[in-house]
N, C-alpha and C positions, 0 to 999 in steps of 0.2 A: 362133759363138764368135769371140772379140777378135781380130783383127786388128790388128798392128804393122807400120807401116811406116818405115825409116830411110831419111835422106838425106844428104848433105852431104860426104861420103867424097871422097876424090881425092889426087893426090900433090902434095907440099906441099917447100918446102927445109926442112933444119934450121933452127931458131929460129923455123920459120911457125906459121901459126894456122890453124886450122878449126872450124867450127862445126856438129856434128852433129845432127840433127833426129829425132826418133820420134813419128808421130802415130798415137794409139789410138783403135780404135774402140769403142763401147759408152759407155753412161751412167754408169758407176762410176769410172772413170778415178780420179778425185777422191780416192776412198778407197783407193787402193792404194799400194804403195810401188813405185817404178820404179827399174831398176836399166840401168846398162853394162856388160857386159863384152867383153872383145875375146879375138881366138885369134889368137895368129902361126904359123907355119907349124912343123909339128914339136912344141909346145908344149901345153898345157894351156890349155882355155879358163879364165880368170882375172876375178874381179870388178873393173871400174875405181872406178866410184863408184855410190851408191845415195842415192835422195832418197824421204823417207818423205812421208807424207800430212800431216805437220805440218810440213813444209818440211825436217825434220832431215836433215843428208846424212853421208855416210861416205866415204873413199876410200884408195884402196890407196895404201901407202907411196911407190910408185915416181912418182905422180903428183900427189901433194899438194904444192901451192900452184903448180901448172901448168893443173891441170883444175879445170872447175868445172862442176856439175850443176845446172840450174834446171828449172822446171816451169811452163807454164800450165792451169791447170786449164779454163781458159775455152777454149781450142783442143785440149785431148786431147793436149797435147804434151810430152814432156820433151824439155831441150837437154842438150850435152856440149858448152862450149867447151874448146876445148885450146889452148895457148899454150907457147911454149918447146918445140914439136916437137922429138923427138929419133929417129934411125933407128930406135929400141929402142921405139918407139911404133907401129910399121908392123906392121899386123894387120887383122884381119875385126873390126869393132865392131858387137855383137850388142845391142839393145834387149830387156829384158824384164821382165815385169809382167802382170797380170791374170791369170798361168798362161799366159801364152802366150812365144814369142820372137821377135822379127821376124827377115828375113830375113839381115842384115849388110851392111853397106856398108864397102868397101876404104879402108883408108887407107894410103898409102905415104909415108913420110918418107924422101927421099932426094936428093940433089945432082946 
């Protein structure tokens, strides 16, 4: 079974930056679309960004121009660079791909 392990969350002030990482087990990582989702308290889980095996990317309107998704297939890792963070970006961020979900990492944007 594939395991996805996220890291990089934390507390940051508005306007700050964080980079999330998600490392996957398994040999076929490079073939799969990888996704970042987030879920804030009382809200539905939403897709934030996705990157295909061909490196095409897609973003939620709320993060376009601020977040960047990328991947390093040699390291079986997908990243989410988050800049100009806002309080409304606070959520648990989940990595999804290869028919698996990560355990989530908390991002809190607050002064």
